[in-house]
C-alpha positions as CSV (number, residue, x, y, z in Angstrom):
1,M,-85.6,-66.5,-52.6
2,P,-88.5,-66.8,-55.2
3,G,-92.0,-66.4,-54.1
4,I,-91.3,-64.7,-50.8
5,L,-91.8,-61.0,-50.0
6,Y,-89.2,-58.7,-48.5
7,F,-89.3,-55.2,-46.9
8,H,-86.2,-53.2,-47.7
9,W,-87.0,-49.7,-46.5
10,M,-87.1,-50.2,-42.8
11,N,-84.9,-51.7,-40.1
12,S,-87.6,-54.1,-38.7
13,V,-91.2,-55.1,-39.2
14,S,-93.6,-56.9,-36.9
15,L,-95.4,-60.0,-38.0
16,N,-98.0,-61.4,-35.7
17,G,-96.4,-59.6,-32.8
18,K,-92.8,-60.8,-33.5
19,L,-90.1,-58.5,-34.7
20,F,-88.1,-59.5,-37.8
21,P,-85.3,-57.7,-39.7
22,A,-86.9,-55.8,-42.7
23,D,-84.7,-57.8,-45.1
24,K,-85.9,-61.1,-43.8
25,P,-88.6,-63.0,-45.8
26,V,-91.8,-62.9,-43.8
27,L,-94.7,-63.7,-46.1
28,M,-95.3,-66.8,-48.1
29,A,-96.2,-66.7,-51.8
30,D,-99.7,-68.3,-51.1
31,N,-100.6,-65.5,-48.6
32,R,-104.2,-64.6,-49.3
33,G,-103.6,-60.9,-49.0
34,Y,-100.9,-61.1,-51.6
35,R,-102.7,-63.5,-53.9
36,Y,-106.3,-62.1,-53.8
37,G,-106.2,-58.8,-51.9
38,D,-108.1,-60.6,-49.2
39,G,-107.3,-58.2,-46.4
40,L,-107.4,-54.7,-44.9
41,F,-104.9,-52.1,-44.0
42,E,-104.7,-48.9,-41.9
43,T,-102.3,-46.1,-42.5
44,M,-101.7,-44.1,-39.3
45,K,-99.7,-41.1,-38.3
46,L,-97.7,-41.2,-35.1
47,I,-96.3,-38.0,-33.5
48,N,-94.3,-38.1,-30.3
49,G,-95.4,-41.6,-29.5
50,K,-99.1,-40.9,-30.1
51,I,-101.2,-42.3,-32.9
52,I,-103.3,-39.4,-34.3
53,L,-107.0,-40.2,-34.3
54,E,-106.3,-43.6,-32.8
55,A,-109.8,-44.4,-31.8
56,F,-111.2,-43.6,-35.3
57,H,-108.5,-45.8,-36.9
58,F,-109.1,-48.9,-34.7
59,E,-112.9,-48.5,-34.8
60,R,-112.8,-48.5,-38.6
61,F,-110.3,-51.4,-38.7
62,F,-112.3,-53.7,-36.5
63,Q,-115.6,-52.9,-38.2
64,G,-113.9,-53.8,-41.5
65,L,-112.7,-57.2,-40.1
66,Q,-116.3,-57.9,-39.0
67,L,-117.7,-56.9,-42.3
68,L,-115.2,-59.2,-44.1
69,K,-116.0,-62.0,-41.7
70,F,-112.5,-62.4,-40.3
71,K,-112.2,-64.8,-37.4
72,V,-110.7,-62.4,-34.8
73,P,-109.1,-64.0,-31.7
74,S,-110.1,-62.4,-28.4
75,S,-106.4,-61.5,-27.8
76,F,-106.3,-59.4,-31.0
77,T,-107.2,-56.0,-29.5
78,A,-106.5,-52.3,-30.2
79,S,-104.5,-52.2,-27.0
80,K,-102.2,-55.0,-28.2
81,L,-101.8,-53.4,-31.6
82,R,-101.0,-50.0,-30.1
83,K,-98.3,-51.5,-27.9
84,Q,-96.7,-53.3,-30.9
85,V,-96.8,-50.1,-33.0
86,L,-94.9,-48.3,-30.2
87,V,-92.3,-51.1,-29.8
88,L,-91.7,-51.1,-33.6
89,C,-91.4,-47.3,-33.8
90,E,-88.9,-47.3,-31.0
91,K,-87.0,-50.1,-32.7
92,N,-87.0,-48.2,-36.0
93,K,-86.1,-44.9,-34.3
94,C,-89.2,-43.0,-35.6
95,M,-91.1,-42.1,-32.4
96,D,-91.1,-38.4,-33.2
97,L,-92.9,-38.7,-36.6
98,A,-93.8,-41.9,-38.3
99,R,-95.9,-43.4,-41.0
100,V,-97.4,-46.6,-39.7
101,R,-99.1,-49.3,-41.8
102,L,-101.1,-52.1,-40.2
103,S,-102.0,-54.9,-42.6
104,V,-104.1,-58.0,-42.0
105,C,-105.0,-60.9,-44.2
106,R,-106.8,-64.2,-43.9
107,G,-103.7,-66.4,-43.7
108,N,-102.4,-68.6,-46.5
109,G,-104.0,-70.9,-49.1
110,G,-106.4,-70.9,-52.1
111,L,-109.9,-69.5,-52.3
112,Q,-111.5,-72.9,-51.8
113,D,-109.2,-73.8,-48.8
114,Q,-110.3,-73.3,-45.2
115,P,-108.9,-69.9,-44.2
116,G,-105.9,-69.9,-42.1
117,E,-105.3,-67.9,-38.9
118,L,-105.5,-64.2,-39.1
119,Q,-102.1,-62.7,-39.9
120,W,-101.1,-59.2,-39.3
121,L,-98.1,-57.1,-40.2
122,I,-97.0,-53.7,-38.9
123,E,-94.5,-51.4,-40.8
124,C,-93.2,-48.2,-39.3
125,M,-91.0,-45.7,-41.1
126,P,-89.9,-42.1,-40.5
127,A,-92.2,-39.5,-42.1
128,D,-91.1,-36.2,-43.7
129,Q,-91.9,-33.0,-41.8
130,S,-94.0,-31.8,-44.8
131,V,-96.9,-34.0,-43.6
132,N,-97.3,-31.7,-40.7
133,S,-98.0,-28.6,-42.8
134,I,-100.3,-27.6,-45.6
135,N,-98.8,-27.4,-49.1
136,K,-97.6,-24.0,-50.3
137,K,-98.0,-25.0,-54.0
138,G,-101.5,-26.2,-54.8
139,L,-102.0,-29.6,-56.3
140,N,-102.9,-30.3,-60.0
141,V,-105.5,-33.0,-60.3
142,D,-107.8,-34.5,-63.0
143,I,-110.5,-37.1,-63.2
144,Y,-109.5,-40.7,-64.0
145,T,-112.0,-42.4,-66.4
146,G,-110.4,-45.7,-67.0
147,L,-112.0,-47.6,-64.0
148,Q,-114.9,-46.9,-61.6
149,K,-115.7,-47.8,-58.0
150,N,-118.8,-49.7,-56.8
151,C,-121.1,-47.9,-54.3
152,D,-121.4,-50.8,-51.8
153,V,-120.2,-51.1,-48.2
154,F,-117.0,-52.7,-49.3
155,A,-116.0,-49.5,-51.2
156,N,-115.7,-47.7,-47.8
157,L,-113.0,-50.1,-46.6
158,K,-109.2,-49.7,-46.8
159,S,-109.1,-52.9,-48.7
160,A,-105.9,-54.7,-49.8
161,N,-107.5,-54.9,-53.2
162,F,-106.5,-51.4,-54.4
163,L,-106.7,-51.7,-58.1
164,P,-108.9,-48.7,-58.9
165,Y,-106.5,-46.4,-57.0
166,A,-103.4,-48.1,-58.4
167,M,-104.6,-47.5,-62.0
168,A,-105.6,-43.9,-61.2
169,A,-102.2,-43.3,-59.6
170,E,-100.5,-44.6,-62.7
171,H,-102.5,-42.3,-64.8
172,A,-101.5,-39.4,-62.6
173,R,-97.8,-40.4,-62.9
174,E,-98.0,-40.7,-66.7
175,N,-99.7,-37.3,-67.0
176,K,-97.5,-35.5,-64.5
177,L,-100.5,-34.9,-62.1
178,D,-100.3,-34.7,-58.3
179,D,-103.4,-36.9,-57.9
180,C,-106.4,-38.2,-59.8
181,I,-110.1,-38.1,-58.9
182,V,-111.8,-41.5,-58.9
183,C,-115.5,-41.8,-59.9
184,N,-118.1,-44.3,-59.0
185,T,-120.2,-46.5,-61.4
186,R,-122.8,-43.7,-61.5
187,G,-120.2,-41.4,-62.9
188,Q,-120.1,-39.2,-59.8
189,I,-117.1,-38.3,-57.8
190,A,-116.0,-40.8,-55.1
191,D,-112.6,-39.8,-53.8
192,T,-108.9,-39.7,-55.1
193,T,-106.1,-42.2,-55.2
194,I,-105.0,-41.4,-51.6
195,A,-107.6,-39.1,-50.1
196,N,-111.1,-38.0,-49.6
197,I,-112.2,-34.9,-51.5
198,F,-114.0,-31.7,-50.3
199,L,-115.4,-28.8,-52.4
200,L,-116.0,-25.4,-50.9
201,K,-117.9,-22.3,-52.0
202,N,-118.4,-19.4,-49.6
203,K,-119.4,-21.2,-46.4
204,L,-120.8,-24.3,-48.1
205,V,-118.6,-27.5,-47.9
206,I,-119.6,-30.6,-49.8
207,T,-118.1,-34.0,-49.9
208,P,-119.2,-37.4,-51.4
209,A,-121.4,-39.4,-49.0
210,L,-120.2,-42.9,-48.0
211,T,-123.0,-44.2,-50.3
212,E,-121.1,-42.7,-53.2
213,G,-118.3,-45.3,-52.8
214,C,-115.6,-43.2,-51.1
215,V,-113.3,-44.6,-48.4
216,N,-114.5,-44.0,-44.9
217,G,-111.5,-41.8,-44.1
218,V,-110.7,-41.0,-40.5
219,M,-109.6,-37.5,-41.3
220,R,-112.7,-37.0,-43.4
221,R,-114.8,-38.1,-40.3
222,Y,-112.9,-35.8,-38.0
223,I,-113.1,-32.7,-40.2
224,L,-116.8,-33.3,-40.8
225,E,-117.5,-33.4,-37.1
226,K,-115.6,-30.2,-36.5
227,L,-117.1,-28.4,-39.4
228,R,-120.6,-29.1,-38.2
229,D,-119.7,-27.3,-34.9
230,S,-118.5,-24.2,-36.9
231,D,-120.1,-21.6,-39.1
232,F,-119.8,-23.7,-42.2
233,E,-122.7,-25.5,-43.9
234,V,-121.8,-29.1,-44.5
235,R,-123.4,-31.4,-47.0
236,E,-122.6,-35.1,-47.7
237,G,-124.1,-36.4,-50.8
238,V,-123.7,-36.6,-54.6
239,V,-120.7,-34.6,-55.9
240,T,-120.7,-34.2,-59.7
241,K,-118.0,-33.5,-62.2
242,S,-119.7,-30.1,-62.9
243,D,-119.3,-29.2,-59.3
244,L,-115.6,-29.0,-59.9
245,E,-116.3,-26.2,-62.3
246,T,-118.6,-24.2,-60.0
247,F,-116.9,-24.4,-56.6
248,D,-114.2,-22.0,-55.6
249,E,-111.9,-24.3,-53.5
250,V,-111.0,-28.0,-53.4
251,F,-109.0,-29.8,-50.8
252,L,-108.0,-33.4,-50.1
253,T,-107.7,-35.2,-46.8
254,N,-106.2,-38.3,-45.3
255,A,-104.6,-39.4,-42.0
256,M,-101.1,-38.7,-43.1
257,I,-101.3,-35.4,-45.0
258,G,-104.1,-33.8,-43.0
259,I,-105.2,-31.4,-45.7
260,K,-103.7,-30.5,-49.1
261,W,-105.3,-27.8,-51.2
262,V,-105.9,-28.2,-54.9
263,A,-104.9,-25.3,-57.3
264,Q,-106.1,-26.7,-60.6
265,S,-108.2,-29.3,-62.3
266,K,-108.0,-29.1,-66.1
267,K,-108.4,-25.3,-66.9
268,K,-110.2,-24.6,-63.6
269,K,-108.2,-22.6,-61.0
270,Y,-109.0,-22.7,-57.3
271,M,-108.3,-20.5,-54.3
272,N,-107.4,-21.6,-50.8
273,T,-108.6,-18.9,-48.4
274,Q,-111.2,-20.9,-46.6
275,T,-109.2,-24.1,-46.8
276,L,-106.3,-22.5,-45.0
277,R,-108.7,-21.4,-42.3
278,I,-110.0,-25.0,-41.9
279,Y,-106.5,-26.3,-41.8
280,N,-105.4,-23.8,-39.1
281,D,-108.5,-24.1,-37.0
282,I,-109.2,-27.9,-37.2
283,V,-106.3,-29.9,-38.5
284,A,-103.1,-28.2,-37.3
285,P,-104.0,-28.6,-33.6
286,L,-103.9,-32.3,-34.1
287,F,-100.2,-32.2,-35.1
288,F,-98.8,-29.6,-32.6
């Protein structure tokens, strides 16, 4: 059917709290999230029926709705969403290990129309066991220069408007890279197509501040909190391209992968000694 979106890779999806077969059309062509990127999403990891870093996810999600001035019904709560996630994971037989995506948009219609009611969609699918371990082979990354991110509060959101990351991901695919680093309008490092970025030298760990335009990642937040209680020195601030040349280790973080270490950027080679320690001490306990 023209103009209607389908979801082929799952048994069922949940739209506004109702289950539908994944091959049934559920979104209209004038959906504002589809047309304009007028929406938010959360990607969450579920292990044995538990959403990892659940409180961080829902805090960020509802703060984003408030920032974007969504009209949120009082019945639309974290508790309700959690229950629906579990129902759907049970239906799709992925309670042991799942990738969960929660998307929300401002209904249907044009930009000048009165926004419709908030619409929300949950997708749940089995995840590969590799997301529960750190990568053995380090990643090969490079900087994408074709598009830059703004440094405003909207840059910190998991927005449905994902164009900078989509273009950087296409660049990575064309150049056989594992990921690409995305810069801000000041030419400094923001994050990567799917992750926040950390650089490490001896006991100093640096990462772009939220004011540098990176996504406010939940795994980023968790790792920063834990590192500050350790023997590492942590700095959030400006991270430059030249820092990639002078630091010894680089690792990427997000809610699904936890930590992945980087082996190379251009001709620069990285180690992973301290990164492995951070993974084992801080991230692995979340998953086991």
